[in-house]
N, C-alpha and C positions, 0 to 999 in steps of 0.2 A: 238524506235527512228529511224527516217529515215535518212540514210546517204549514201554517195557514188553514188548518182544519179546525172547525169549531164544534163544540158539543154543548148540549143543553142539560142543565141540572134539573132532574125530575122533582116532583113534590116530595119524594122520599130521599132527596139529596143524592141520587144516583146518577152516574154518567155511563155512557157506552163508549168503549174504546173504539175509535174509528178503524175500519178494515185496513186502511193503508198502514196504520201504526201497528195493528195486530200482525199483519203479514211481515212487516219490516223487523219486528222484534220476535216473531214466531210465537206469539201468545196464543194459547189454545184454551178451550173451555176447561174450567176447573183450575187453571193456573192461578197462583197467588201473586199479587203485586205488593211491593213495599211502597207505602205512601210517605212522602217526606216533604217538608216545606223548607225551602232554602231561600232566604232573603225575599220573602213574599211570593215565591214561585212554587207552585205545586208540582212535585216530581213523582212520577210513577215508574218504578223499576221492577222488572220481573224478578221474583225471588228464585234463587238457584235451588235445584233439587238437593244439592249437597254443598253446604257452605265451605267445608274443608277443601273440596275439589276446586271450588270457585276462587278461593283465596290462595291456593297453592301458587307459589312463585311471585306473589305480590311484593313489590318493592325489592326485587332481587338485587337491584343495583346498590342497595345499602350494604349488602354483605359481600359485594365483589372485592376480591383481594384480601379477604379476612379469613383467618383460620377459625371457622365457626366452632369446632370442637374445643379449641383452646379458650375461646371466648366463653363458651358455656361452662367449661370447667372453672374458669375464674369467677363467674357469677355464682356458681354453686359454692365455691370456697368462701366467697364474701358472705353468703347467707349463713353458713355454718360457723364462721368465725365471729360474726356479729351477734349471734344469739347467746343469751346468757346473762 
């Protein structure tokens, strides 16, 4: 974990990402960062090249032991039966 490194905000409100953080996160020139504020903390996250690939398998445990095809079919039926 990278901690204890400070940066200075320029007159144009810019900061430089310290080398130790760039290397740890493998940030390269031209990469995009997502800027988020969470409970008063500024968070910078590398943007994935492909969001679909990045999110694949997320919260896999929610679907464990569930017949996803049957669940999806039930959801589709609920939509078609409730329209009208």
